[in-house]
Phi, psi and omega in degrees: 000151180292146180277071179213170178246114185290136179272086183276172176300322179292323176295317179299317179297320178297311182296319178298319179295316179295320178300319176296318181297329183278354177270113183293147174242117185062029179081002184246143173254157186228212184251151176233138177249129176231115190220164179164172181290165176300143176097007181265356178088018183300311182296315180300319180293317179300316179293319180298315181296316180299317181294323183278334183254357178067036179245157185289140174238126181232134175257117176288158180227172183300326184262014180297133172247173177302316182290319180293323177298311180296324178295319178295319178297317180300314179301316181294335178275358181079022180249166179261119179290155178261167175287345181256136181299316183296321180291322178294318176300317180297323178296317179298313181299318180296317181295318181286330177289326179285318180229087184299137177190154178292152172246126182255122178243116180263162180056043185292346177304326180296339184270350181278065178204137176051026174072013180301324183295340178297337178298331179292326174295318179299317180298312181297316182295311188283328181262352188049051183238138179290140176241124180262115182255124181248129182212182182280184192294339179257008186297317181303316180296324179292322182291331181301338178293337180262084190299321181295328177282314185294334176300337182264000179285118181270325181221145174225111188243123178267126177271140187251150169297156187287123171285175177300319179297316179295320179297318180299315180296318183292313181298317180299322182284327191256330185283140180281352180234159178281137176243143177290161178300322180293323178294319179293322176298321178296319178297315180299318181295312185282340177271347184057028178076014181266129187301316182301318180287325176300317179297322178296319179291327175297318178299319178296317180299317180295323177296317179295320180297317180293318182295325184260000183049045185266142175280336179218136177269127181257168177297324179298320179294316179294328181295346178279349185257130172053028176062041182296139177279148182263000000 
């Protein structure tokens, strides 16, 4: 695959949402929700944005606690976390107030327990810094239970599985070889619109192209690999 980052429909939706989030209302910045089913590229987009904008990216985990979450954010900001939750929060607020930037938290579904996610509201409120929350397809609905937090949500963007059109654009941008329209349709069908599987099929297509010294990969060639359905 080409060493580039494809500008997909989901990336555009993400960037449009972040741009809205970065526009203050009454001098205040808020929270953004970006959610969708697995395979929409949410994590890849979050990491790409963080790397390009120099902002912290944190992945929550099943065992995340309030203190461990704040410690991870502190580390990503280049600060030293404290043994006390309140002191660590104060360090984060000070760092973001000194150098404003969005904070990206991935796998936020893990935080919708015991009110851990409320800490993101505290960070946004006290530092007046945007917090980008990335979660699964039911995440928006789960956050709605926290009315004080959801009141601060400025944007809620749903990321979509790849349609045939999106798959065609992505494959054309990323594959090192030309694929026929029928081959791309086969990829979309067998990947079920999931980005990870689309990337796997691109790798297969490139392998077939090299093996056959082909100028174009056809559906028939792809159909020879891994029992692909036509």
